[in-house]
C-alpha positions in Angstrom: 0.1 0.0 0.0 3.0 2.2 1.0 4.4 1.7 -2.3 1.7 2.5 -4.2 0.8 5.4 -2.4 4.4 6.8 -3.2 3.9 5.5 -6.8 1.0 7.2 -7.2 2.8 10.5 -5.9 5.8 10.5 -8.0 2.7 9.6 -11.3 1.3 12.7 -10.5 4.3 14.9 -10.1 5.7 13.2 -13.4 2.6 14.2 -15.5 2.9 17.8 -13.9 6.1 18.4 -14.9 5.1 17.0 -18.8 2.6 19.6 -18.8 3.7 22.0 -21.2 0.3 23.8 -22.0 -0.4 27.9 -21.1 -3.3 28.2 -18.6 -3.8 31.9 -18.0 -3.4 35.0 -19.6 -0.3 35.9 -17.4 1.6 32.9 -18.4 0.8 34.0 -22.7 2.3 37.3 -21.6 5.2 36.2 -19.6 6.7 33.9 -22.6 5.7 36.6 -25.1 6.6 39.5 -23.4 3.9 41.6 -24.9 0.6 42.4 -23.4 -3.3 41.0 -24.2 -5.3 42.8 -26.3 -8.6 41.2 -25.2 -10.2 38.1 -24.4 -12.5 36.1 -26.6 -14.5 33.9 -25.4 -15.4 30.4 -26.3 -18.9 30.8 -28.9 -21.6 28.8 -26.8 -22.6 26.0 -29.2 -26.4 26.0 -30.2 -28.2 22.9 -30.4 -26.9 19.6 -32.3 -29.2 19.6 -35.0 -28.8 23.5 -35.8 -24.8 23.0 -35.8 -25.1 20.3 -37.9 -26.9 22.2 -40.6 -24.5 25.1 -40.8 -21.1 25.8 -41.4 -18.5 27.2 -39.2 -18.8 30.8 -40.8 -22.7 30.6 -40.5 -22.2 29.8 -37.1 -19.6 32.7 -36.4 -21.9 34.9 -38.5 -24.9 34.1 -36.3 -23.2 34.9 -33.8 -22.1 38.4 -34.1 -25.4 39.4 -35.6 -26.0 39.2 -31.7 -24.6 42.8 -30.6 -25.4 43.0 -27.3 -23.9 39.5 -26.9 -20.7 39.3 -24.5 -18.6 37.4 -28.0 -19.4 40.5 -30.1 -18.5 42.6 -27.0 -15.2 40.7 -27.2 -14.5 41.4 -30.3 -15.4 45.3 -30.1 -12.8 45.3 -26.9 -10.1 44.0 -29.6 -11.0 46.3 -32.6 -10.3 49.1 -29.9 -7.4 47.7 -28.6 -5.7 47.8 -31.9 -7.0 50.9 -32.8 -5.5 52.4 -29.8 -2.6 50.3 -29.6 0.9 52.2 -31.0 3.4 50.3 -33.0 7.0 50.6 -31.5 9.4 52.2 -33.8 13.2 51.2 -34.0 
């Protein structure tokens, strides 16, 4: 039982050290050394019947036609950030 416990702990640490995914915006900003301009959330999927009949472009357009949605607001925030950002001149 003790060996199983130690083996599980070692396995957990091993799997954690092999995980190279980025989880937070702070991790991405520290690696790229650039600020994030916006956070675009994942769009909610509609029912499976509707999603099967629509292409990806049609689904994206249908989401953006809802001007009060969080998804559309995120894109407006990105646009504003891009307009207000300045390019560094070397």
